[in-house]
C-alpha positions in Angstrom: 58.1 -40.6 -118.2 57.8 -44.0 -116.7 56.8 -44.8 -113.0 58.3 -47.6 -110.8 58.4 -48.8 -106.9 60.6 -50.9 -105.1 59.7 -53.1 -102.5 62.0 -54.7 -99.7 64.6 -52.6 -101.4 67.4 -52.9 -99.2 70.2 -50.8 -100.4 68.7 -49.6 -103.6 69.7 -52.2 -106.3 66.1 -52.3 -108.5 66.2 -48.6 -107.9 69.5 -48.3 -109.6 68.8 -50.0 -112.4 65.4 -48.2 -113.1 67.3 -45.0 -112.6 69.8 -46.1 -115.2 66.7 -47.2 -117.9 65.2 -43.5 -117.7 62.2 -44.5 -114.9 61.2 -42.6 -112.3 61.4 -44.7 -108.8 58.5 -42.2 -107.0 59.0 -44.0 -103.6 60.9 -47.3 -101.9 60.1 -49.3 -98.7 62.6 -51.2 -96.7 62.8 -51.9 -93.2 66.4 -52.2 -92.3 67.9 -48.5 -91.4 71.5 -49.1 -92.5 69.6 -49.9 -96.3 67.8 -47.1 -96.3 70.5 -44.6 -95.2 72.7 -46.5 -98.2 70.0 -45.9 -100.3 69.5 -42.7 -99.8 73.0 -41.6 -100.0 73.4 -42.8 -103.5 69.8 -42.6 -105.3 67.5 -39.6 -104.7 64.4 -41.9 -104.2 61.6 -41.1 -101.8 62.5 -44.0 -99.4 60.1 -44.9 -96.5 61.7 -46.9 -93.2 58.8 -49.7 -92.8 57.6 -52.8 -92.1 56.6 -53.6 -95.3 54.1 -56.5 -94.2 52.1 -53.5 -92.1 52.3 -51.2 -95.4 48.2 -50.0 -96.2 47.4 -50.1 -99.6 45.9 -47.0 -99.3 49.4 -44.8 -99.2 51.0 -45.9 -101.8 51.3 -44.0 -105.0 49.1 -44.6 -108.0 49.1 -44.7 -111.6 52.5 -47.0 -111.4 53.9 -49.0 -114.4 56.1 -50.9 -112.8 56.6 -52.8 -109.4 59.5 -54.6 -108.0 61.0 -56.1 -105.5 62.9 -58.5 -103.5 61.3 -60.0 -100.3 63.5 -61.6 -97.5 65.4 -64.8 -98.8 66.2 -65.9 -94.9 63.2 -67.9 -94.4 63.8 -70.0 -98.2 67.6 -70.2 -98.2 69.3 -73.0 -98.0 72.2 -71.3 -96.1 69.8 -70.8 -93.2 69.8 -73.6 -90.9 70.3 -76.0 -94.4 67.2 -75.4 -95.4 65.0 -75.2 -92.7 63.5 -72.0 -92.6 60.2 -70.9 -91.8 58.6 -71.4 -94.9 54.9 -70.0 -93.8 56.8 -66.6 -92.0 58.6 -66.1 -95.6 55.3 -66.6 -97.6 53.6 -63.6 -95.8 56.4 -61.4 -97.7 55.5 -63.0 -100.9 52.1 -62.6 -100.3 52.6 -58.6 -99.1 54.6 -58.2 -102.4 51.8 -60.0 -104.6 48.8 -58.2 -103.0 50.6 -55.0 -104.0 50.7 -56.6 -107.5 47.1 -57.0 -107.6 46.2 -53.4 -105.9 48.2 -51.3 -108.2 47.9 -53.7 -111.4 50.8 -52.2 -113.1 52.0 -52.9 -116.6 54.8 -55.0 -115.6 56.4 -56.1 -112.2 59.0 -58.5 -111.5 60.4 -60.4 -108.0 63.3 -61.6 -107.1 64.7 -64.0 -105.0 66.8 -66.8 -103.8 66.3 -70.4 -106.9 64.5 -72.5 -104.2 61.7 -70.0 -104.4 60.9 -70.6 -107.7 59.9 -74.3 -106.5 57.7 -72.9 -103.4 55.9 -70.7 -105.6 54.7 -73.3 -108.2 53.8 -75.4 -105.3 52.0 -73.0 -103.3 49.6 -71.5 -106.5 48.6 -74.7 -107.3 45.3 -75.3 -106.1 44.7 -75.7 -102.2 48.2 -74.1 -101.7 49.0 -71.0 -99.8 49.5 -68.3 -102.7 46.1 -70.1 -104.7 44.4 -66.2 -104.6 47.3 -65.3 -107.2 47.1 -67.8 -109.4 45.6 -65.7 -111.9 49.0 -62.9 -111.3 51.3 -65.3 -111.8 51.7 -68.8 -114.2 54.5 -71.2 -114.4 55.6 -69.8 -117.7 56.4 -66.3 -115.3 59.1 -68.8 -112.9 62.3 -69.0 -114.3 65.9 -68.9 -112.6 68.7 -67.4 -114.5 72.3 -67.4 -113.8 73.2 -63.5 -113.4 77.1 -64.1 -114.6 75.5 -64.8 -118.0 74.4 -60.9 -117.4 77.3 -59.5 -116.3 77.8 -60.0 -112.5 81.3 -60.8 -111.7 80.2 -64.1 -109.7 78.0 -67.5 -110.4 74.2 -66.6 -108.7 71.5 -67.7 -109.5 68.2 -66.2 -108.8 64.9 -67.0 -109.2 62.9 -64.4 -111.3 59.3 -64.4 -111.1 56.7 -61.7 -112.5 54.7 -59.8 -115.7 57.6 -58.8 -118.1 59.1 -59.9 -121.2 61.5 -62.8 -120.1 62.7 -63.6 -123.9 63.6 -59.8 -123.9 65.5 -60.4 -120.5 67.1 -63.8 -122.1 68.2 -61.9 -125.5 70.9 -59.7 -123.5 72.9 -62.7 -122.8 74.7 -62.2 -126.1 74.8 -58.6 -125.7 76.8 -59.5 -122.4 80.2 -60.7 -121.3 81.0 -62.6 -118.2 83.4 -60.0 -115.6 86.0 -61.5 -113.3 86.0 -60.9 -109.6 89.8 -59.3 -110.9 88.4 -57.4 -113.4 85.9 -55.5 -110.8 89.0 -55.1 -108.4 91.3 -53.7 -111.1 88.2 -51.1 -111.8 88.6 -49.9 -108.2 91.9 -49.3 -107.8 92.1 -46.6 -110.2 91.9 -43.2 -109.3 88.8 -42.7 -111.6 86.2 -45.4 -111.2 84.1 -47.3 -114.5 81.8 -49.7 -113.8 82.9 -52.8 -116.1 79.3 -53.5 -117.5 77.9 -50.0 -118.2 81.2 -47.9 -117.9 79.3 -45.1 -115.9 
């Protein structure tokens, strides 16, 4: 079976998707205890509560096919003081994520964040930018912003997804996904037996 690790894993959204797809999540890493506990309660994944900035590359599992994750968006979000967050501080987590990708060299990898990060990446990957050393891992064609309501999320929610994977394959799923409303989701949750409105799980 294919294997993955989940960085900045939160409550396990990436891990759940990979589990549904039949991919083994070998380990997940998250600093916030409540998120880690939620992850452990819902998925059979080895979770590590750790400040990922201090994670030693030598402690990571080997022979990994996928690296995925969602570095903190706080410093990039326009919801944080009108977009006046500390970009340089936020870039430390993106640098760590890309450093892990370089170390593991997986077949595919993907990083999720708020839409603003797309332009931050495009700027900082250029010569003289703070991410210039990672320009061999990530070019401009690997940075996209998607509205996940196109994929069945019951909310207009745009996200930057950057990484080495088949973006055209992802985009092709729009044709088979139906937009869901919050009302549809709430009506499902009110039933005695709950069935996921997207995946019928």
